[in-house]
VEXTIMAR-277722 format. One line per field, with one value per residue (C-alpha): residue number from 1; z, y, x. Coordinates in Angstrom, 1 decimal. Each point is the difference from the previous one (the first is absolute). Layout:
residues N
n [NUM ...]
Z [Z ...]
Y [Y ...]
X [X ...]
This chain:
residues 247
n [1 2 3 4 5 6 7 8 9 10 11 12 13 14 15 16 17 18 19 20 21 22 23 24 25 26 27 28 29 30 31 32 33 34 35 36 37 38 39 40 41 42 43 44 45 46 47 48 49 50 51 52 53 54 55 56 57 58 59 60 61 62 63 64 65 66 67 68 69 70 71 72 73 74 75 76 77 78 79 80 81 82 83 84 85 86 87 88 89 90 91 92 93 94 95 96 97 98 99 100 101 102 103 104 105 106 107 108 109 110 111 112 113 114 115 116 117 118 119 120 121 122 123 124 125 126 127 128 129 130 131 132 133 134 135 136 137 138 139 140 141 142 143 144 145 146 147 148 149 150 151 152 153 154 155 156 157 158 159 160 161 162 163 164 165 166 167 168 169 170 171 172 173 174 175 176 177 178 179 180 181 182 183 184 185 186 187 188 189 190 191 192 193 194 195 196 197 198 199 200 201 202 203 204 205 206 207 208 209 210 211 212 213 214 215 216 217 218 219 220 221 222 223 224 225 226 227 228 229 230 231 232 233 234 235 236 237 238 239 240 241 242 243 244 245 246 247]
Z [64.1 1.5 -1.0 2.6 1.6 -0.7 2.8 0.0 -1.0 3.5 1.8 -2.3 0.6 3.7 -0.1 -2.0 2.5 2.8 -1.8 -0.7 3.7 1.4 3.5 -1.0 -1.4 2.4 3.8 0.7 3.7 0.9 -2.0 2.0 3.3 -0.9 -1.2 3.2 2.3 -1.7 -0.1 3.7 0.7 -2.0 1.6 3.4 -0.9 -1.5 3.2 2.2 -2.1 -0.3 -0.5 -2.9 -2.0 0.6 -1.1 -3.2 -0.7 0.7 -2.0 -3.1 0.2 0.3 -3.0 -2.2 1.2 -0.9 -3.4 -0.5 0.9 -2.4 -2.9 -0.4 -3.4 1.3 3.0 -2.1 -1.8 3.3 1.2 -3.1 0.4 3.7 0.0 -3.2 -1.6 3.2 2.2 2.3 -1.8 -3.3 1.5 1.3 -3.5 -1.5 2.6 -0.8 -3.6 0.9 2.2 -2.8 -2.5 2.4 0.6 -3.7 -0.5 2.6 2.7 2.6 3.1 -1.2 -0.8 3.5 1.5 -1.9 1.0 3.7 0.1 -1.4 2.4 3.0 -1.1 -0.2 3.5 1.5 -1.1 1.3 3.4 0.4 -1.0 2.7 2.6 -0.7 -0.6 -1.5 -1.1 -3.6 -0.9 0.5 -2.3 0.0 -3.8 -0.8 -3.6 0.7 2.7 1.4 2.5 2.9 1.9 -1.7 0.9 -2.0 -3.4 -1.6 -3.5 0.4 1.4 -2.6 -2.9 1.4 0.7 -3.4 -1.9 2.0 -0.3 -3.8 -0.4 2.2 -2.1 -3.2 1.2 1.4 -3.3 -2.1 -2.0 -2.8 1.0 -1.8 2.1 3.2 -0.8 -1.0 3.2 2.1 -1.6 0.5 3.6 0.9 -1.5 1.7 3.4 0.0 -1.7 2.5 2.9 -1.4 -0.7 3.5 1.6 -2.7 0.4 3.7 1.1 1.4 1.7 -1.6 2.8 -0.8 -3.5 1.0 2.6 -2.8 -2.2 2.8 1.2 -3.6 -0.6 3.1 -0.9 -3.6 0.9 2.8 -2.4 -2.6 2.6 1.4 -3.5 -0.9 3.2 -0.4 -3.7 -1.3 -2.7 -3.1 -2.2 -3.1 -0.3 0.5 -3.7 -0.9 2.5 -0.9 -3.7 -0.7 1.9 -2.4 -3.1]
Y [87.0 -2.4 0.8 1.8 -2.4 0.7 0.0 -3.0 0.1 -1.2 2.8 2.6 -1.3 -0.1 3.6 1.0 -1.8 2.0 3.2 -0.7 -1.1 2.8 -0.8 1.3 3.2 0.8 -0.3 -2.1 -0.6 3.6 1.1 -2.5 1.2 3.7 -0.5 -2.1 2.7 2.9 -2.1 -0.8 3.7 0.9 -2.8 1.4 3.5 -1.2 -2.2 3.0 2.3 2.5 3.4 1.4 -3.2 -0.1 3.7 -0.7 -3.0 1.9 3.1 -1.9 -2.3 3.0 1.8 -3.1 -0.9 3.4 -0.4 -3.4 1.3 2.9 -2.1 -3.1 -1.0 0.0 -1.9 -2.7 -0.5 -0.3 -2.6 -2.1 0.2 -0.8 -2.6 -1.8 0.6 0.4 -2.2 -2.4 -3.0 1.4 0.3 -3.6 -1.2 1.7 -2.0 -3.2 0.4 0.7 -3.1 -2.2 1.3 -0.6 -3.6 -0.6 1.3 -2.3 2.6 -1.8 1.3 3.6 -0.6 -1.3 2.9 2.5 -1.8 -0.3 3.7 1.1 -2.2 1.3 3.5 -0.6 -1.6 2.6 3.0 -1.7 -0.7 3.5 1.5 -2.0 0.8 3.7 0.4 3.5 1.6 1.1 3.5 0.7 2.4 1.4 -0.4 -2.9 -0.7 -3.6 -2.6 -2.5 -2.8 -1.1 2.3 2.7 -0.6 -1.1 0.5 -3.4 1.5 1.9 -3.0 -2.4 2.3 0.5 -3.7 -1.1 2.7 -0.6 -3.8 0.2 2.5 -2.3 -3.1 1.9 1.3 -3.3 -1.6 2.6 1.0 2.5 3.6 0.8 -2.5 1.3 3.7 -0.7 -2.0 2.8 2.6 -2.1 -0.7 3.6 1.2 -2.7 0.4 3.8 0.0 -2.5 2.0 3.2 -1.6 -1.5 3.5 1.8 -2.3 0.7 -3.6 0.3 2.5 0.9 -1.8 -3.2 0.1 0.8 -2.8 -2.5 1.1 -0.3 -3.5 -1.3 1.3 -1.6 -3.3 -0.2 1.1 -2.6 -2.7 1.0 -0.1 -3.3 -1.5 1.1 -1.6 -3.2 -0.8 -2.4 1.3 -2.0 -1.1 1.6 3.7 2.3 0.9 -3.7 -0.7 3.1 0.3 0.0 3.2 1.8 -1.1]
X [151.4 -2.7 -3.5 -2.1 -2.5 -3.6 -2.5 -2.2 -3.6 -1.0 2.0 -1.5 -3.5 0.5 1.2 -3.1 -2.2 1.5 -0.3 -3.6 -0.6 -2.2 1.2 3.5 -1.5 -2.8 0.6 -3.1 0.6 0.8 -3.1 -2.1 1.4 -0.5 -3.6 -0.8 1.5 -1.9 -3.2 0.4 0.4 -3.1 -2.0 0.9 -1.0 -3.3 -0.7 0.7 -2.1 2.9 -1.5 2.1 -0.4 -3.8 -0.3 1.8 -2.2 -3.2 1.0 1.0 -3.0 -2.3 1.4 -0.2 -3.5 -1.3 1.5 -1.5 -3.5 0.4 1.3 -2.2 1.4 3.6 -1.2 -1.7 3.3 1.9 -2.5 0.5 3.8 -0.1 -2.8 1.0 3.3 1.9 -2.0 2.0 -1.6 1.3 3.5 -0.3 -1.1 3.2 2.1 -1.8 0.9 3.6 0.1 -1.5 2.6 2.8 -1.0 -0.4 3.5 1.4 0.5 -2.1 1.8 -0.3 -3.6 -0.7 1.9 -2.1 -3.2 0.9 1.1 -3.3 -2.0 2.1 -0.8 -3.7 -0.1 2.3 -2.1 -3.2 1.6 1.3 -3.4 -1.7 2.7 0.2 -3.7 0.2 -3.2 -0.3 -1.1 -3.7 -1.8 -3.6 0.1 2.3 1.0 1.2 -0.1 2.5 0.0 2.4 2.3 2.1 3.7 1.9 -1.6 -0.5 -0.3 3.2 1.9 -1.3 1.0 3.5 0.5 -1.2 2.0 3.2 -0.2 -0.5 2.9 2.2 -0.8 0.7 3.2 1.1 -0.7 1.9 -3.1 0.5 0.3 -3.2 -1.9 1.5 -0.6 -3.5 -0.6 1.5 -2.2 -3.1 1.0 0.7 -3.2 -2.0 1.5 -0.2 -3.4 -1.7 1.4 -1.5 -3.4 -0.4 0.5 -1.9 -3.0 0.0 0.5 3.5 2.2 3.4 1.9 -2.0 1.3 3.6 -0.2 -1.1 2.9 2.6 -1.3 -0.1 3.5 1.3 -1.6 1.2 3.6 0.1 -1.2 2.6 2.8 -1.2 -0.2 3.5 1.4 -2.0 -0.3 2.7 2.4 -0.5 2.8 -1.5 -0.1 -2.9 0.1 -0.5 -2.7 -2.0 0.6 -3.7 -0.5 2.3 -1.9]
């Protein structure tokens, strides 16, 4: 009886690379389309000043503002989190570190992709703020201040873009589960936390935050889908190229 042929190392490696490919496990393009459509709907409602949405925004902002005024210690903590830990510049610093690490590991194309995605996100939010020109909440007794227009929230969008890009890079590289789960936990807490603090501190409406999340999700999903279609398939496996991420 002839011996059963063993699969080649290269075939196995390619299969591993495909199984690790996030584009085959997460439908990036449909996610981008869905986020874009929902964001477009929200943008339309905000621009129209749709009554029910405005009522929800004002009601939630009022409740949280009264709490912020009555709890100065908790408010100071939220200001530190919002203005320092989850500030957009901190998120950009995280992405700069990720880009530097990618370039040092020889993943220049991916590093450029991450950098360009982040830059597009920053420009896109500023353009939309200027075009929509939505006023921020105004209080007789404000607990914090912010500049520029309100929609979409730059803090919320920056946090989601940074978190999603880091998670995408880690998954693409086949990082250890501990690293991925830790990054997921940090990303979820950061994205949700910054959204809460912006409304709690009275500098954004809820719909501003949701708009930032949707726009950030659409951008990262579109970037991931485009990278998957554009990036060349190397001969070596993802496991070999990214071995350092597993150590």
